[in-house]
N, C-alpha and C positions, 0 to 999 in steps of 0.2 A: 675623272679618275684620280687626279692629284688630291682633290679634297677628300675623296673616299680613303685614299692611302693615309692622309694625315689623320683622319678620324680614327682609323684602325690602329695607327701607331700610338695615338693618344690613349686609346682604350687599353692597349697592352702595357703602356707605362703605368697607368692607374692600377691595373691588375697586379703588376709586379710590386707596386708599393704596398698593397694591402694583403697580398697572399703570403709573401715571404715572412713578415713579422708574425703571422699567425702560426707558422710552423717552426720557426727557429728562434723562439724566445729564449731568455736566459734559463739555464738549467738543462737537465738531461732530456733528450727527445726520445719518447717511448714508441717503439714499433708495436705492431699488433702481437708479434711473438713475445716481446718483452712484457707486455701487459698480461698475456696468458700465463707466462712464467711466474709473475708475481701473484696472480690470482691462485694458481695451483699451490703456492706456498702459504698464502694467507687466508684463503676463503674458509669461513667458519663452517659452512654446510659440508664442505669436503672433509674437513678435520673431524666433524662429528660422525660422518659416515665411516671414516677410517677407524674411529674408536669403536663403533658398533661392530665392525668386522673383528676387531680384537676381542671384544666381549663374546661374540658368537664362537670364535675359535676356542676360547676358554670353556664355553658351554659344551663344545664337542669333546674336549678333553675330559671334562667332568662326567659326561654321559657314559664313559667306559667303566665308571665305578661299579655299575650294576653287574658287570660280567667278570671283572678282575677280582682276585682274592683279596681278602683283608687280613693282614698280618700285624699282630700287635704284641707288645711285650711290656712287662712291668717288673721292676726290681725294687724290693723293699728291704730296708735294714732298720732295726730298732734295738734299743737297749732298755731294759725294764729294771727299775729300782723298786723293791718292795720292802717296806719297813717291818720291824718286829711286830708280830701279831699274836694276840691271845684269844683263843676260842674255848668256850665251854662245851664239852662233848660228853656223850655217854660212851664209856669204855667197858670192856669186859675184864674182870679181875678174877683170877683163880685163887682159891684158898689153898695154901700149901699143905695144910693139915688134912683137910677133907677132900680136896680136889674139885670142890664145887666151884662153879663159875657164877659170878653175880655182876650185875650192871651197876657201875658206879659213875657218877657225874663228876668230872674233874676239869680243871683249867689246863689247856694245852697251849704252850708257848711255841710259836714259830719264829725262828731267828730272822734277821735281816737277810734278804736275798737280792742278788744281782745276776742278770743273765741276758744274753743277746738272742736276737731272732732275725733270721735271714730268709728271704723268699724270692724265688725267681719263677716267672711264668711266661710262656710263649704260646700264643694262640694263632690258629689259622682257620679262617672261615671262607667258604666258597659257595656261591649260589650255582647250583648245577643246572636247573631248568625252571623256566617260568612261562612256558608256552609263547616264547618270542617277544615278550613285553620289553625286555632289556634291549634287544636288538632293534626293535622298533623305535625306542627312545634314542638310540644312537643314530639311526637313520633320520629321525626327526631333527636332531641337533645338526646333523650334516646338511640337511636341506635348508635349515634356517641360516646356517653359515653361507651356503651358496646364495640364498636370497639377499643376505646383507652384502655379499661381494658384488652382486648385481646392483644393489643400491649404491654402493661406492662407485661402480662404473657409471651409473646414471648421474651421480653427483659430479663426477669428473667431466662427463659430457656437458652437463649444465654449465660448468665453469667455462669451457671452450665456447659454448653457444652464447652465454650471457655476455662474455667479454667481447665477442665479435659483434653482437647486436649493439652494445653500448659504444663500442669503438666506431662503428659505421654511423651510429646516430650522432656521435660527437663530430665526426668528419662532415656529416650533412649539415649540422648546426654551424660549423665553421665556414663552410662554403656559402651557406645562405647569408651569414653575416657579411661575408665579403661582397656578395651580390647586393645586399641592401646598402652597404657602404659605398659601392660604386654607383648605385642608383642615386644616393644622396649627393655624391660629387657631381653627377650629371645634372641634378636639379640645381645645385649651386651655380654651376657653369651657365645653365640656361637662364637662371635668374639674373646673373651678371650681364648676359647678352640682352635680355629684355629691358633691364634698367638702362643700359647704354642706348638702346634703340628708342626708349621712351624719352631720354634726355635730348635726343636730336629730333624728336617729334615724329618718329617713324611709326610708333604704336601708341595705343591708348594706355592710360594708367591702370585700367582694369586688367590688362595683360600682366602687369607687374603683380597685382594682387593675386591673380590666379596662380602665378608661378610660386609666390610665397606660400600659398596654401599647399601646393604640390610638395614643396620642400618640407614643410612642417609634417605632412603625412609621411614622407619618406623618413624623417628623423624619428617619428614615433615607431615606424616599422623596425628601424635599426635598434632602437632601445629594447623593444620586445624580443628581437632576435638575440641581442646580447644577453638578455636574461635567460633565454632558452639555451644559449651556449654554456653559461655557467652551470645551469642545472644538468646539462649533458655531461659536463666534466665531473660533477659531484656523483652522478650515477655510475660513471666508469670507475671512479675511485672506490665506490662502495663495493662493486663486484670484484675489485682487486684486493679487497680486504684492507683498505686504507681509509683514513679520515676524509670526509667529503670536502674539507677545505684544503687538502694537500695540493700544492702546485702541480700542475700537469700540463705537459706539452707533448702532443703526439705527432708522429710522422704521417705524411700524406701517403696514400695508397692508390695504386692505379685502379681505375673503375673498370669492373668487368660486367658488361651488359649482355654478354652472349647468352643465348637460351640454353637450358639443360641439354647435355649430350646423351640423354637417355629418355625413355618413354615413362609415362606416368605409371604403367604397370610394373616396370622395372624398379622405379622408385619405391612403390608399395612393397614389392618383394624384399628389397634391401632393408626397408624399415622393419618388416616382420622378422627378418633374420638377425638384425643388429640391435634392436631396441632392448637395452638392459632393463627397462621398466617392465616390458612384457615377460622377460625371463625371470625377473624377480617374483612376479605373481605366480608364475609356473612353479617356482621352488616353494613359494608360500603354500600352494595347493598340496604339493608333495609333503611338506612339513606337517600340515594339518591332517593329511591322510594317515601318515605314520603315527601321529599323536592319537588319532582316533583308534587305530589298531592297538596301540599301547594301552590306552584307557580300557578297551574291551578285555585286554589280557589281565586286568586286575580282578576280573570275575573268576579267574582260574587260580589254583594253588601254585605256590613256588616251592621248590625243593632245594635244600642246602646241606652242606657238610661242615662240621666243625671239629677241630683237633686242638687239644690243650695239653701242654707239657708243663708240669709244675714240680718244683723242688723247694723244700723248706726245712730248716734245721737251726739249732742254736749255735752250730759251729760253721764258720764262714767257708772253710775248705770243703765241707760236706755238701754245700749248696753250689759253689762255683768250681767244683772239681769233681772228678769221678761221675760223669754225667750218666753212667749206666747204673748208678746206685742212688738210693734215697730219692726216687722220682715217682711221679704219678702221671699217667697219660690217660686223658679222657677223649674218647672218640664218639661223636654223636651225629645223628641225622636230624634234620629239621624240616617240617612241613608247615608252611604258613598258608592259611586259607581264610580269607575274609568272608565272614558270613553276612555281616551288616555293618555299614559304617556311616549311617545317616544319609544315604543316597548320594554321597559325594562321588562315587564311581559313575553312577548314571549321569550326574551333572557334568563330569569331565567328558564323557562320551558326547553329550549334547554340545558342550562348549567347543570341542574339536571339530564336530560336524558343522557347527555354525562357522567356525574359522575357515573351513574348507569352502563352504558356500560363499563366504565373503570374498575370499581370495579369487575364486572363480569369477564372480561378478566383476571384481576389480580388473581381472585380466580381460574379460570381454569388453568392458567399458573402455579400458585403456587402449585396446586394439582398435576399437572404433574411433576413439579420439586421435590416435596416431594416424590412421588412414585419412581422417579429415584434415589434420595438420599437414600431412604430406601433399594432399590434393590442393589445399589452399595455397601453400607455399609454392608448389610447382606451377600452378596457374599464375600466381603473382610474378614469379620470375619471368615467365614468358610474356605476361602483359606489360610489365615495366620495361622489359627489353624493347618491345615494340613501341611503347609510349616514348621512351627516351629517343629513339630514332626519329619519331615524328617531331618531338620537341626540338631536336637539332635543326630540322628544316624550319621550324617555326622561329627559332632564334635568328637564323640567317635572314629570313623574311622581315622579322621585326627590326633587326638592326638596319636593314636597307630602308625600311619604311620610316624609321626615326631619322635617319640621315636626310632623306628626301623632305620630310616635314620641316626639319631645321632649315634646310636650304630654301624651301618655298617661303618659310616665315621670314628668313633673312632678306629676301628680295621683295617681300611684300605681297607675294602671291598666295600665301597661306595664313592661317590664323593661329593664335596661341593655343586654342582648344585642340587643334589638330596635333600640335607639338606635344601637348599634355597627353592626349590619347595615345600617340605613338610611343611616348616614353613609358606610360603605364603598360602598354602591350609588350614593350621590350622587357620591362622588369618582370612581368608575369611569365613571359616565355622563358627567360633565363632562370627564374625561380622554379618553374615547373620542370625544366631540364635537370637542374641540380637535384630536385626532389626525386624525380624519376630515376636518375642514375644511382643515388644512394638507397632509394627504396628497393631497387633491383638487388643491390648488394645485401641489404637487410633481409629481403625475401630469400636470397640464396643461403644466407646463414640460418634462417628459419627452416629451410628445406633440409640442410645438413643436420640440424638438430632433430628434426622429425625422423630422418632416416637413420639416425644414430651414427653419423660419420663426421661429427663436428671436430673430433680430434685427429682427423686425417688431413694430410697435405692435399691441397686442391690439385685437380688434374690439369 
């Protein structure tokens, strides 16, 4: 019992040596919430989706132009200078004596002239009726805005989901590196023991060679895992909208291996209700349907009304004063009926019909994919929770087996091969436990993403 207690204490000391530096390096320590906060500020996909919502909002505003009146005005002012002008004209001349009139061709001189000209005009035009085409265009713009809003919600969900996945993936890489580091330290300690026993003649030199090979293998595993750790850091930096080489230290997070607190059918219903991707395609279908109705409306005439008030004169006050005088008002009705425009109307109807079919197929396919994602993630959470519990028992057995193998080898009752096998089994058990723990966390994040609840606080 004393030896077992010493071995356990030694393991805890080693664990403290390698775990603490991995979490409290120089610089700020980022929690999961902090990483999500940075990603929400910097993520390019989220910014792009936000700009698309702004653009769709502007399209909605512009769509009202077809039903709102158009009011225009123009104000002109000019001064004309005309130089002296000589024209040859035929004029009538009366003979004073006889009273007869004859036509005489003479030069007529017009003196230099200067005069002003002022004009004011105000017009009002209103589309009265176009068989619902304008209103359908408004509804189409609103549906497109709703679709882009759901796309923004989806992008926001993806930020939460991707940060969580990368965060847990980084934690997994950190924990695995710690395990491989501890494994290498165990191999070094075992090599020192074997060398000491070889020097006193207790074991053969082949045992030393075998332990050196084991240590080399453990060093290779540590190098590979260190590379995986750096890649995991870069991936998290990327989803946070930062340069992949940015220094990053994250806080540890308690492992949650509990199974889901709801059934698979409940998870599927939540996904159908919450998925912004599904709702986006629903609004895309509505938008295309309204667009199809608006396109068909182009086959029908549209009716409009126009009123124009005009004043012009050479005197300023006669134009910009006494508005009940010197004016002209024109009132007219307009009917626009497109007889033939190169089949563009028919093409637009076909285009909107195809858009509707595409959106519907996207909705159907997305719903299937969501249901598959929910089912896979749900089953993975349950499986990894069970696997982790099994691995916890395996670790306890592997630790005891390794301790007994070392003790048997020390007293000469066991072989170095038994020690090596026990050490490999212990490493495998601990690595599998860490992998199962964080795979369960990753699967839970994937389940939240599939259900559309990534941005909610865990229960």
